[in-house]
TORMIBA-951845 format. One record per residue (C-alpha): residue number from 1; x, y, z. Coordinates in steps of 0.001 Angstrom, whole numbers. Example, Ala and Ser with C-alpha at 12.3 -4.5 7.8 and 13.67 -1.06 7.14 Angstrom:
// TORMIBA-951845
{pt 1; {12300; -4500; 7800}}
{pt 2; {13670; -1060; 7140}}
***
This chain:
// TORMIBA-951845
{pt 1; {25198; -16790; 2549}}
{pt 2; {24604; -16346; 6320}}
{pt 3; {26908; -16793; 9275}}
{pt 4; {26242; -19400; 11948}}
{pt 5; {25929; -16891; 14785}}
{pt 6; {23036; -15091; 13014}}
{pt 7; {21242; -18310; 12135}}
{pt 8; {21662; -19634; 15687}}
{pt 9; {20004; -16516; 17082}}
{pt 10; {17152; -16685; 14579}}
{pt 11; {16412; -20340; 15366}}
{pt 12; {16563; -19754; 19097}}
{pt 13; {14172; -16855; 18734}}
{pt 14; {11827; -19060; 16710}}
{pt 15; {11804; -21597; 19551}}
{pt 16; {11136; -19062; 22249}}
{pt 17; {7400; -19684; 22589}}
{pt 18; {7476; -23419; 22957}}
{pt 19; {7997; -24816; 19462}}
{pt 20; {9542; -28277; 19099}}
{pt 21; {11552; -27554; 15976}}
{pt 22; {12700; -24648; 13804}}
{pt 23; {14355; -24689; 10400}}
{pt 24; {15896; -22223; 7959}}
{pt 25; {16100; -22708; 4196}}
{pt 26; {18017; -20001; 2399}}
{pt 27; {18281; -19936; -1351}}
{pt 28; {20267; -18053; -4010}}
{pt 29; {19283; -19238; -7490}}
{pt 30; {20212; -17867; -10944}}
{pt 31; {17979; -18916; -13879}}
{pt 32; {18287; -18610; -17655}}
{pt 33; {15441; -19479; -20045}}
{pt 34; {15810; -19019; -23793}}
{pt 35; {13398; -19727; -26636}}
{pt 36; {13854; -19777; -30432}}
{pt 37; {10959; -19956; -32870}}
{pt 38; {10045; -18721; -36365}}
{pt 39; {13683; -18175; -37349}}
{pt 40; {14459; -15852; -34434}}
{pt 41; {15060; -15587; -30734}}
{pt 42; {11574; -15435; -29218}}
{pt 43; {12426; -14748; -25566}}
{pt 44; {15321; -14308; -23184}}
{pt 45; {14559; -14538; -19461}}
{pt 46; {17286; -14333; -16849}}
{pt 47; {16668; -13816; -13187}}
{pt 48; {17598; -14491; -9652}}
{pt 49; {15621; -15985; -6780}}
{pt 50; {16998; -14949; -3373}}
{pt 51; {15531; -15293; 52}}
{pt 52; {14906; -17356; 3187}}
{pt 53; {12084; -19484; 4525}}
{pt 54; {11566; -20136; 8224}}
{pt 55; {9512; -23152; 9374}}
{pt 56; {8464; -23610; 12999}}
{pt 57; {6751; -26793; 14204}}
{pt 58; {4943; -27682; 17435}}
{pt 59; {3409; -31127; 17400}}
{pt 60; {1663; -31136; 13967}}
{pt 61; {1135; -27382; 13887}}
{pt 62; {3299; -25531; 11377}}
{pt 63; {4099; -21871; 10869}}
{pt 64; {5898; -20833; 7721}}
{pt 65; {7279; -17376; 6937}}
{pt 66; {9650; -16087; 4309}}
{pt 67; {11538; -12981; 3321}}
{pt 68; {14064; -11652; 756}}
{pt 69; {15634; -9333; 3329}}
{pt 70; {18415; -11350; 4964}}
{pt 71; {19597; -8698; 7400}}
{pt 72; {19886; -9976; 10964}}
{pt 73; {17426; -7403; 12271}}
{pt 74; {14756; -8455; 9771}}
{pt 75; {15287; -12161; 10371}}
{pt 76; {15028; -11838; 14130}}
{pt 77; {11829; -9785; 13636}}
{pt 78; {10471; -12482; 11312}}
{pt 79; {11259; -15213; 13846}}
{pt 80; {9588; -13202; 16627}}
{pt 81; {6388; -12559; 14686}}
{pt 82; {6209; -16177; 13425}}
{pt 83; {6805; -17678; 16899}}
{pt 84; {4005; -15580; 18366}}
{pt 85; {1554; -17772; 16546}}
{pt 86; {2220; -20287; 19334}}
{pt 87; {1064; -19433; 22855}}
{pt 88; {3644; -21377; 24793}}
{pt 89; {5643; -20049; 27702}}
{pt 90; {8703; -18048; 26873}}
{pt 91; {11868; -20004; 27341}}
{pt 92; {15455; -20258; 26141}}
{pt 93; {16634; -23152; 23989}}
{pt 94; {20144; -23287; 22637}}
{pt 95; {21249; -24510; 19251}}
{pt 96; {24650; -26013; 18482}}
{pt 97; {25581; -26862; 14900}}
{pt 98; {27287; -30047; 13791}}
{pt 99; {29397; -30226; 10643}}
{pt 100; {27921; -32261; 7760}}
{pt 101; {30245; -33569; 4991}}
{pt 102; {29507; -32309; 1499}}
{pt 103; {28005; -34651; -1112}}
{pt 104; {29602; -35278; -4543}}
{pt 105; {26762; -36525; -6691}}
{pt 106; {26634; -33436; -8925}}
{pt 107; {30162; -32584; -9978}}
{pt 108; {30148; -29588; -12376}}
{pt 109; {32916; -28812; -14883}}
{pt 110; {31527; -25536; -16355}}
{pt 111; {29027; -23389; -14557}}
{pt 112; {26416; -22203; -17134}}
{pt 113; {26633; -18695; -15746}}
{pt 114; {30230; -18449; -17012}}
{pt 115; {29161; -19152; -20640}}
{pt 116; {28339; -16105; -22808}}
{pt 117; {24732; -15739; -23753}}
{pt 118; {25734; -15579; -27434}}
{pt 119; {27107; -19100; -27214}}
{pt 120; {23846; -20439; -25750}}
{pt 121; {21751; -18661; -28402}}
{pt 122; {23918; -20288; -31138}}
{pt 123; {22868; -23679; -29806}}
{pt 124; {19202; -22738; -30267}}
{pt 125; {19700; -21675; -33905}}
{pt 126; {21572; -24906; -34695}}
{pt 127; {18794; -27036; -33275}}
{pt 128; {16070; -25066; -35034}}
{pt 129; {17733; -25446; -38425}}
{pt 130; {18334; -29191; -37902}}
{pt 131; {14681; -29741; -36882}}
{pt 132; {13366; -28113; -40066}}
{pt 133; {15918; -29732; -42327}}
{pt 134; {14967; -33237; -41174}}
{pt 135; {12119; -33605; -43697}}
{pt 136; {9873; -31425; -45875}}
{pt 137; {6934; -32538; -43738}}
{pt 138; {8276; -30511; -40729}}
{pt 139; {6514; -27142; -40913}}
{pt 140; {7425; -25592; -37603}}
{pt 141; {9937; -25966; -34745}}
{pt 142; {10513; -24466; -31368}}
{pt 143; {13702; -24822; -29349}}
{pt 144; {14105; -24015; -25638}}
{pt 145; {17155; -23896; -23434}}
{pt 146; {17276; -23594; -19661}}
{pt 147; {19879; -23660; -16972}}
{pt 148; {19854; -22795; -13274}}
{pt 149; {22329; -22891; -10430}}
{pt 150; {20915; -22925; -6909}}
{pt 151; {22951; -22551; -3739}}
{pt 152; {21084; -23540; -557}}
{pt 153; {21783; -23323; 3123}}
{pt 154; {19695; -25541; 5404}}
{pt 155; {19990; -25264; 9203}}
{pt 156; {17707; -26448; 11995}}
{pt 157; {17360; -26450; 15775}}
{pt 158; {18591; -30042; 16008}}
{pt 159; {22057; -28804; 15024}}
{pt 160; {21982; -29427; 11248}}
{pt 161; {24069; -27039; 9184}}
{pt 162; {24527; -27983; 5575}}
{pt 163; {25008; -26221; 2263}}
{pt 164; {24750; -27431; -1323}}
{pt 165; {24983; -26206; -4877}}
{pt 166; {22688; -27705; -7513}}
{pt 167; {23119; -27008; -11237}}
{pt 168; {20748; -28151; -13992}}
{pt 169; {20934; -27814; -17812}}
{pt 170; {18311; -28803; -20338}}
{pt 171; {17690; -28497; -24121}}
{pt 172; {14186; -29039; -25568}}
{pt 173; {12893; -29223; -29127}}
{pt 174; {9285; -29398; -30356}}
{pt 175; {8693; -30141; -34048}}
{pt 176; {5426; -29952; -35950}}
{pt 177; {4717; -32221; -38953}}
{pt 178; {1922; -31170; -41311}}
{pt 179; {201; -33596; -43683}}
{pt 180; {-3256; -33724; -45278}}
{pt 181; {-4476; -30645; -43341}}
{pt 182; {-3507; -32284; -40064}}
{pt 183; {-638; -31647; -37679}}
{pt 184; {1284; -33793; -35181}}
{pt 185; {3926; -32737; -32716}}
{pt 186; {7135; -34468; -31688}}
{pt 187; {9114; -33514; -28585}}
{pt 188; {12452; -34418; -27175}}
{pt 189; {14062; -32611; -24219}}
{pt 190; {16880; -34266; -22357}}
{pt 191; {18298; -32636; -19271}}
{pt 192; {20819; -33455; -16511}}
{pt 193; {22311; -32295; -13235}}
{pt 194; {25236; -30888; -15118}}
{pt 195; {26743; -27613; -16226}}
{pt 196; {27442; -26548; -19801}}
{pt 197; {29478; -29768; -20232}}
{pt 198; {26045; -31275; -20859}}
{pt 199; {26610; -30449; -24518}}
{pt 200; {29815; -32494; -24660}}
{pt 201; {27609; -35610; -24622}}
{pt 202; {24419; -34259; -26199}}
{pt 203; {24416; -33186; -29834}}
{pt 204; {21766; -30510; -30366}}
{pt 205; {21268; -31448; -33994}}
{pt 206; {20575; -35071; -32897}}
{pt 207; {18090; -33865; -30303}}
{pt 208; {16327; -31769; -32961}}
{pt 209; {16252; -34633; -35470}}
{pt 210; {14740; -36947; -32852}}
{pt 211; {11920; -34473; -32150}}
{pt 212; {11272; -34238; -35884}}
{pt 213; {11422; -38005; -36330}}
{pt 214; {8706; -38414; -33662}}
{pt 215; {6571; -35777; -35323}}
{pt 216; {6896; -37415; -38767}}
{pt 217; {6140; -40852; -37313}}
{pt 218; {3022; -39477; -35637}}
{pt 219; {1837; -37747; -38755}}
{pt 220; {1921; -40962; -40825}}
{pt 221; {674; -43265; -38049}}
{pt 222; {-2742; -44951; -38057}}
{pt 223; {-5148; -44207; -35287}}
{pt 224; {-4645; -46413; -32256}}
{pt 225; {-7299; -49147; -31896}}
{pt 226; {-9765; -48883; -29047}}
{pt 227; {-10293; -51393; -26290}}
{pt 228; {-8509; -53028; -23403}}
{pt 229; {-5210; -54649; -24430}}
{pt 230; {-1597; -55199; -23366}}
{pt 231; {704; -52172; -23743}}
{pt 232; {4498; -52498; -24087}}
{pt 233; {6247; -49322; -22925}}
{pt 234; {9764; -48437; -24041}}
{pt 235; {12452; -46971; -21783}}
{pt 236; {11673; -43409; -20650}}
{pt 237; {7924; -43380; -21107}}
{pt 238; {7445; -46215; -18633}}
{pt 239; {9140; -44094; -15953}}
{pt 240; {6968; -41083; -16828}}
{pt 241; {3802; -43183; -16643}}
{pt 242; {4829; -44696; -13306}}
{pt 243; {5718; -41250; -11982}}
{pt 244; {2322; -39780; -12784}}
{pt 245; {13; -42773; -12239}}
{pt 246; {1654; -44284; -9161}}
{pt 247; {4582; -42259; -7845}}
{pt 248; {2550; -39351; -6500}}
{pt 249; {330; -41821; -4648}}
{pt 250; {3400; -43083; -2797}}
{pt 251; {4307; -39625; -1492}}
{pt 252; {3762; -39195; 2230}}
{pt 253; {1929; -35912; 1591}}
{pt 254; {-1018; -38056; 442}}
{pt 255; {-417; -41275; 2358}}
{pt 256; {-321; -39485; 5744}}
{pt 257; {-3749; -37969; 5060}}
{pt 258; {-5085; -41417; 4008}}
{pt 259; {-6089; -40118; 565}}
{pt 260; {-3776; -42449; -1358}}
{pt 261; {-4732; -45886; -2699}}
{pt 262; {-1498; -47147; -1124}}
{pt 263; {-2346; -46083; 2436}}
{pt 264; {-1785; -48879; 4929}}
{pt 265; {-583; -51322; 2235}}
{pt 266; {3051; -51757; 3152}}
{pt 267; {3970; -55424; 2624}}
{pt 268; {1010; -56067; 389}}
{pt 269; {968; -57064; -3292}}
{pt 270; {54; -53916; -5253}}
{pt 271; {1463; -54773; -8709}}
{pt 272; {2555; -57659; -10908}}
{pt 273; {5396; -59702; -9453}}
{pt 274; {7401; -58546; -12532}}
{pt 275; {7350; -54944; -11293}}
{pt 276; {10092; -53387; -9195}}
{pt 277; {9854; -49613; -8953}}
{pt 278; {12590; -47415; -7617}}
{pt 279; {13130; -43742; -6731}}
{pt 280; {16835; -42950; -6651}}
{pt 281; {18164; -39527; -5736}}
{pt 282; {21817; -40693; -5946}}
{pt 283; {22337; -41336; -9662}}
{pt 284; {25403; -39226; -10536}}
{pt 285; {24393; -36061; -12452}}
{pt 286; {20785; -37243; -12837}}
{pt 287; {18092; -34637; -13491}}
{pt 288; {16426; -35479; -10198}}
{pt 289; {19616; -36148; -8219}}
{pt 290; {20437; -34215; -5069}}
{pt 291; {23221; -34561; -2501}}
{pt 292; {20686; -33586; 135}}
{pt 293; {16936; -32991; -62}}
{pt 294; {15400; -29667; 850}}
{pt 295; {15372; -30516; 4566}}
{pt 296; {19068; -31394; 4503}}
{pt 297; {18626; -35184; 4567}}
{pt 298; {20986; -37128; 2264}}
{pt 299; {19135; -38646; -670}}
{pt 300; {19182; -42401; -1219}}
{pt 301; {17930; -45216; -3419}}
{pt 302; {14411; -46071; -2287}}
{pt 303; {12850; -49339; -3439}}
{pt 304; {9166; -48476; -3482}}
{pt 305; {7737; -51681; -4989}}
{pt 306; {9757; -54926; -5111}}
{pt 307; {8466; -57849; -7161}}
{pt 308; {5025; -56306; -6915}}
{pt 309; {5105; -55826; -3102}}
{pt 310; {4866; -52353; -1609}}
{pt 311; {8073; -51773; 386}}
{pt 312; {8313; -48034; 1065}}
{pt 313; {6800; -44573; 729}}
{pt 314; {8516; -41266; -155}}
{pt 315; {8696; -39513; 3139}}
{pt 316; {9529; -35978; 4328}}
{pt 317; {10024; -34897; 7892}}
{pt 318; {6561; -33615; 8877}}
{pt 319; {4520; -36275; 7113}}
{pt 320; {6895; -38896; 8381}}
{pt 321; {6111; -37625; 11894}}
{pt 322; {2443; -38119; 11233}}
{pt 323; {3118; -41666; 10006}}
{pt 324; {5771; -42640; 12507}}
{pt 325; {8332; -43073; 9770}}
{pt 326; {11770; -41571; 9152}}
{pt 327; {12548; -39337; 6192}}
{pt 328; {13618; -41091; 3010}}
{pt 329; {15488; -38050; 1631}}
{pt 330; {12437; -37136; -442}}
{pt 331; {11688; -33571; 567}}
{pt 332; {11441; -30717; -1921}}
{pt 333; {10359; -27097; -2163}}
{pt 334; {9269; -25016; -5148}}
{pt 335; {11430; -22245; -3685}}
{pt 336; {12229; -20633; -374}}
{pt 337; {8692; -19201; -359}}
{pt 338; {7207; -22679; 126}}
{pt 339; {7336; -25215; 2979}}
{pt 340; {8806; -28592; 1928}}
{pt 341; {6739; -31677; 1164}}
{pt 342; {7455; -35199; -125}}
{pt 343; {8281; -35525; -3842}}
{pt 344; {10080; -37897; -6239}}
{pt 345; {13684; -37700; -7454}}
{pt 346; {14667; -40083; -10335}}
{pt 347; {11771; -42532; -10602}}
{pt 348; {11877; -45660; -12824}}
{pt 349; {10791; -49281; -13207}}
{pt 350; {13793; -51524; -12714}}
{pt 351; {15032; -53841; -15490}}
{pt 352; {13550; -57295; -15623}}
{pt 353; {14968; -60470; -17144}}
{pt 354; {13217; -60301; -20537}}
{pt 355; {14486; -58493; -23634}}
{pt 356; {12253; -56147; -25639}}
{pt 357; {12067; -58714; -28457}}
{pt 358; {10946; -61442; -26070}}
{pt 359; {8237; -59237; -24644}}
{pt 360; {6928; -58309; -28104}}
{pt 361; {7012; -61934; -29283}}
{pt 362; {5034; -62970; -26218}}
{pt 363; {2329; -60405; -26944}}
{pt 364; {115; -61654; -29794}}
{pt 365; {-1867; -58365; -29896}}
{pt 366; {-1268; -55098; -28126}}
{pt 367; {236; -51603; -28376}}
{pt 368; {3924; -50628; -28354}}
***
């Protein structure tokens, strides 16, 4: 993507007015998004995201600049203009890169970009037909497919030089059940850090039937009772609920600004002693798995809450600096146009010692 000599000169230029740290994030990403509805292909979107972001830090001050022109002349000019935001004395700092071993958490058999578009569209039609055929109550269906392959280069003034390729594939079905002038929707959309081999282990007809099953179940279900009561959450949804209700509050982006309910509560009881919550970026081929985060730090298994006690936050470099904590491999960017911040990878509540049947039996009245 870029040679080391060019990147070294750009980083040294970025440090020339007294910055403590400079970092490059270069990205080349190919995306495919397909949609099938009303018995036909509704949309085909294919594109490429290509560019570089430059972050310069002095203390807690941050300058971020980006460009899609990766010529050396333009990059040096970008570094010059960005560094001028700092008023330090001109100086010369040298950067020497150290080799970083490549990770192997996302092995890919078949890159999606090598698969003909016609083959991907055939998967959409199969899923659409299966969703509608599930039951006469299913009146509508929509099927979406996405894949992307992202190659990144991350280098910084501390000598980090690392590259990674991330591939994701996902298949999503929404079914609508109509009964008594009312409609309910069912959705199922598994995805993984895999290539097109994803479909060796995921049957698109089964995915479609599951979405339709959910829609039919919802259409015939009674209204949920009101009031405060125990709720038993099945696998999957419990992780989603924890992610949204608690996970974001554990991100250093909020904790460092003291706007999280978990601020200054490390070592304290924050949940039931039955709860152990984990964020793990190392699950092989997981949807949220990364060999390295978007600052080049290897991902890891972070125990956030253990037996109800708060053990860790999700920490990126800058917010960790504010908090006096090291990165937990939890940094992510929307694209090269954005500076990184702390975010989750694969978040879930760990298994306890009780079976589903035991939990239900021990709950005289509640919601499942």
